[in-house]
C-alpha positions as CSV (number, residue, x, y, z in Angstrom):
1,X,164.0,33.6,86.2
2,X,161.4,31.7,84.2
3,X,160.2,29.9,87.3
4,X,159.9,33.3,89.1
5,X,157.9,34.7,86.1
6,X,155.5,31.7,86.1
7,X,154.8,32.1,89.8
8,X,154.0,35.8,89.4
9,X,151.8,35.1,86.4
10,X,150.0,32.3,88.2
11,X,149.4,34.6,91.2
12,X,148.1,37.3,88.9
13,X,145.7,34.9,87.3
14,X,144.4,33.7,90.7
15,X,143.8,37.4,91.8
16,X,142.1,38.3,88.6
17,X,139.8,35.2,88.7
18,X,139.0,35.9,92.4
19,X,138.0,39.5,91.5
20,X,135.8,38.4,88.6
21,X,134.0,35.8,90.7
22,X,133.5,38.3,93.6
23,X,131.7,40.7,91.3
24,X,129.2,38.2,90.0
25,X,126.0,37.0,91.7
26,X,126.3,33.9,93.9
27,X,125.1,30.8,92.2
28,X,121.3,30.2,92.5
29,X,120.4,33.8,93.2
30,X,118.6,36.3,90.9
31,X,118.2,40.0,91.0
32,X,114.8,41.6,90.2
33,X,113.6,45.1,89.9
34,X,110.1,46.4,90.3
35,X,108.8,47.4,86.8
36,X,107.3,50.9,86.3
37,X,103.5,50.8,86.0
38,X,102.1,51.0,82.5
39,X,99.1,52.8,81.1
40,X,97.1,55.7,82.5
41,X,98.0,57.0,85.9
42,X,96.5,59.7,88.2
43,X,97.3,61.5,91.4
44,X,95.1,63.8,93.5
45,X,96.7,67.3,93.6
46,X,94.0,69.3,95.4
47,X,91.0,67.3,96.5
48,X,88.4,68.3,99.0
49,X,87.4,71.5,100.8
50,X,90.0,74.2,101.2
51,X,89.8,77.6,102.8
52,X,91.5,80.6,101.2
53,X,91.8,83.6,103.5
54,X,91.4,87.2,102.6
55,X,94.3,88.5,100.4
56,X,95.9,85.0,100.5
57,X,97.2,82.6,97.8
58,X,97.1,78.9,98.6
59,X,99.9,77.2,96.7
60,X,100.0,73.4,95.9
61,X,103.2,72.3,94.3
62,X,103.8,69.1,92.4
63,X,106.4,67.5,90.1
64,X,106.2,66.3,86.5
65,X,109.1,63.8,85.7
66,X,110.7,63.1,82.4
67,X,109.3,59.6,82.2
68,X,105.7,60.9,82.4
69,X,104.0,61.2,79.0
70,X,100.7,62.9,77.9
71,X,100.6,64.8,81.2
72,X,97.6,67.0,82.1
73,X,96.0,68.7,85.1
74,X,92.3,68.1,85.1
75,X,89.4,68.8,87.5
76,X,87.1,71.3,88.9
77,X,86.6,73.8,91.7
78,X,83.6,75.6,93.2
79,X,83.2,78.2,95.9
80,X,80.9,77.3,98.8
81,X,78.8,80.3,99.8
82,X,80.3,83.5,101.2
83,X,80.5,86.9,99.6
84,X,81.5,87.6,96.9
85,X,81.6,83.9,96.3
86,X,84.5,83.9,93.8
87,X,88.0,82.5,93.6
88,X,90.9,82.7,91.1
89,X,92.8,79.5,90.1
90,X,96.2,79.4,88.4
91,X,98.5,76.8,87.1
92,X,102.2,77.7,86.3
93,X,105.7,76.3,86.3
94,X,108.1,77.1,89.1
95,X,110.0,79.9,87.3
96,X,106.8,81.6,86.3
97,X,105.5,81.2,89.9
98,X,108.6,82.8,91.4
99,X,108.4,85.7,88.9
100,X,104.7,86.1,89.5
101,X,105.1,86.3,93.3
102,X,107.8,88.9,92.6
103,X,105.3,91.0,90.7
104,X,106.7,90.5,87.2
105,X,104.6,90.1,84.1
106,X,104.4,86.4,83.2
107,X,102.7,83.9,81.0
108,X,100.6,81.6,83.1
109,X,99.5,78.2,81.8
110,X,96.0,78.4,83.3
111,X,94.2,81.5,84.7
112,X,90.6,81.0,85.6
113,X,89.8,84.6,86.2
114,X,87.5,85.4,89.1
115,X,84.8,82.7,89.1
116,X,82.4,81.0,91.5
117,X,83.2,77.6,89.8
118,X,85.4,76.4,87.0
119,X,87.1,73.6,85.3
120,X,90.7,73.0,84.3
121,X,92.1,70.7,81.6
122,X,95.6,71.9,80.9
123,X,98.4,69.8,79.2
124,X,101.9,70.0,80.6
125,X,104.6,69.3,78.1
126,X,107.8,70.1,80.0
127,X,109.0,68.2,83.1
128,X,109.6,70.2,86.3
129,X,108.0,71.7,89.4
130,X,104.6,73.2,88.9
131,X,102.1,75.1,91.1
132,X,98.3,75.2,91.4
133,X,97.4,78.4,93.2
134,X,94.0,79.5,94.6
135,X,93.8,83.2,95.3
136,X,91.4,85.4,97.2
137,X,92.3,89.0,96.5
138,X,89.5,90.5,98.5
139,X,90.2,92.3,101.8
140,X,89.0,90.8,105.0
141,X,86.3,93.5,105.2
142,X,84.7,92.1,102.0
143,X,85.6,88.3,102.2
144,X,87.4,87.0,105.2
145,X,87.7,83.6,103.5
146,X,86.5,81.7,100.6
147,X,85.6,78.1,101.0
148,X,86.3,76.0,97.9
149,X,85.5,72.4,97.0
150,X,88.2,71.0,94.7
151,X,88.8,67.9,92.7
152,X,92.0,68.4,90.7
153,X,94.2,65.6,89.5
154,X,97.4,65.1,87.6
155,X,97.0,62.5,84.8
156,X,99.7,60.9,82.7
157,X,100.9,57.7,81.0
158,X,104.1,55.8,81.3
């Protein structure tokens, strides 16, 4: 009986050691991961010339992740000719955007009002999906489209 018990115990030890060695890295190999960048970061959100048709809202969505710190949306926009030569710019989170599209009263992070040019410098403190919207509320008989030059970036630190 003792001999049988020793054989079972020895078999168990062999299986356990095999399993432990199989889980480890082979000798002489290393594992590496790419570190996150550090310091200031930026990403173009809306950059260049855009056209906003009559009674149209152009939506540009972007994400803010939990590892992003000191996040802000900064930049400028300017209409290029046309009549009445104005545009409206907005910045809002996804829930606000859905409610706003649905016609509900909402609190918008940034609302430029009707301008021919403007600047944005808005901090974002909560991770999530956000929207920059350019709106041309004029009918086609007044303003078939508004051309807008944009330079808007997302800035943050890791």
